[in-house]
C-alpha positions in Angstrom: 141.0 107.5 68.7 142.0 108.3 65.1 139.6 108.0 62.3 140.7 105.1 60.1 139.9 105.0 56.5 140.8 102.8 53.6 142.2 104.7 50.7 143.2 103.2 47.4 144.7 106.0 45.4 145.3 104.0 42.3 143.9 100.6 41.7 146.4 99.9 39.0 149.1 99.7 41.7 149.3 96.9 44.3 147.1 97.6 47.3 145.7 95.6 50.2 142.4 94.9 48.4 143.9 93.8 45.1 142.6 90.3 45.5 139.0 91.5 46.1 136.9 90.4 43.1 134.5 93.4 43.2 137.4 95.9 43.1 139.2 94.0 40.5 136.2 94.0 38.2 134.7 97.4 39.1 137.2 99.6 37.2 137.6 101.9 40.2 140.8 103.9 40.2 140.3 105.5 43.6 138.4 104.1 46.5 137.6 105.7 49.9 135.9 104.3 52.9 135.3 106.5 56.0 133.6 105.4 59.2 130.6 107.4 60.3 131.3 108.1 63.9 129.5 110.2 66.5 131.1 110.4 69.9 133.1 107.3 69.1 130.0 105.4 68.2 130.0 103.8 64.8 126.8 104.4 62.8 127.8 103.5 59.3 130.4 104.0 56.5 130.9 106.4 53.7 132.1 104.4 50.6 133.2 106.3 47.5 134.6 105.1 44.2 136.1 107.1 41.4 136.6 105.3 38.1 137.9 108.3 36.3 141.0 109.5 38.2 143.6 107.9 40.4 144.4 109.7 43.6 141.0 111.4 43.5 140.9 111.5 47.3 143.7 113.9 48.2 144.2 115.3 51.7 142.1 118.5 51.1 139.2 116.4 49.9 139.7 113.9 52.8 139.2 116.8 55.3 136.0 117.9 53.5 134.8 114.3 53.3 135.6 113.8 57.0 133.4 116.8 57.8 130.6 115.3 55.6 131.0 112.0 57.3 130.7 113.7 60.7 127.5 115.5 59.5 126.1 112.2 58.1 126.7 110.5 61.5 124.9 113.3 63.3 122.0 113.1 60.8 121.8 109.4 61.3 121.8 109.8 65.1 119.1 112.6 64.8 117.0 110.3 62.6 117.3 107.5 65.1 116.4 109.9 68.0 113.5 111.2 66.0 112.3 107.7 65.4 112.6 106.9 69.1 110.6 110.0 69.9 107.9 109.1 67.4 107.8 105.5 68.8 107.6 106.9 72.4 104.8 109.2 71.4 102.9 106.3 69.8 103.4 104.2 72.9 102.3 107.1 75.1 99.2 107.7 73.0 98.4 103.9 73.2 99.0 103.9 76.9 96.8 107.0 77.3 94.0 105.4 75.3 94.2 102.2 77.4 94.1 104.3 80.6 91.1 106.2 79.3 89.4 102.9 78.5 90.1 101.6 82.0 88.8 104.8 83.6 85.6 104.5 81.6 85.2 100.9 82.6 85.9 101.7 86.3 83.5 104.6 86.1 80.8 102.4 84.7 81.5 99.8 87.4 81.3 102.5 90.1 78.0 103.8 88.7 76.6 100.3 88.8 77.8 99.8 92.4 76.3 103.2 93.4 73.0 102.2 91.8 73.0 98.9 93.8 73.9 100.8 97.0 71.0 103.3 96.4 68.6 100.4 95.8 69.8 98.5 98.8 69.5 101.7 101.0 66.0 102.2 99.7 65.1 98.6 100.6 66.7 98.9 104.0 64.8 102.1 104.6 61.6 100.4 103.6 62.3 97.4 105.8 63.1 99.8 108.7 59.7 101.6 108.2 57.9 98.3 108.0 59.7 97.2 111.2 58.7 100.4 113.0 55.1 99.9 111.8 55.0 96.3 113.0 56.5 97.4 116.3 53.9 100.1 116.8 51.1 97.7 115.7 52.5 95.2 118.2 52.4 97.8 120.9 48.8 98.7 120.1 47.8 95.0 120.0 49.5 94.3 123.3 47.8 97.3 124.8 44.4 96.1 123.4 44.9 92.5 124.7 45.9 93.8 128.2 42.9 96.2 128.2 40.6 93.4 127.1 41.9 91.1 129.9 41.4 93.9 132.4 37.8 94.5 131.1 37.0 90.8 131.1 38.1 90.5 134.7 36.2 93.7 135.6 33.0 92.5 133.8 33.3 89.1 135.4 33.4 90.6 138.9 30.3 92.9 138.2 26.9 91.9 139.5 25.6 92.5 136.0 26.2 88.9 135.3 23.8 87.9 138.1 21.2 90.4 136.9 21.4 88.7 133.6 20.8 85.3 135.2 17.8 86.6 137.2 16.4 88.1 134.0 16.7 84.8 132.3 14.8 83.1 135.2 12.0 85.6 135.0 11.4 85.1 131.4 
């Protein structure tokens, strides 16, 4: 694709923009407009006016201005890329800060859950100890009740009870 430009060498002669009010009143004798292209992508325009000389934009100057236009297009693209990089860095920093905040919140939640688990485990341990104590006390009481019943039967079958009755009669 060729680089198109609008070139008015002498505004005193008829040209395609002779009816343009700005050019008619500006006093420009030479006008140049070059597109700023980078890899066929338009990024702006270079517009120059010369009100001192007609045909100010000769072929040699056009080559130089074409190179300047190319460099300007590259600079504009670099500035946009730099802006994109800065924006991406800012977004990355914000995302990192949000992630750190979430990690802090989750860590706090996990510490609270751990504390609750430790407390619950302590209570369960205490309940288990109490259950074991009650079980052991129950075993001792059951043994005592059985022993008392055996002793009551043994005492009831002894003749000591009759001796007691005889002693009571003697008194």
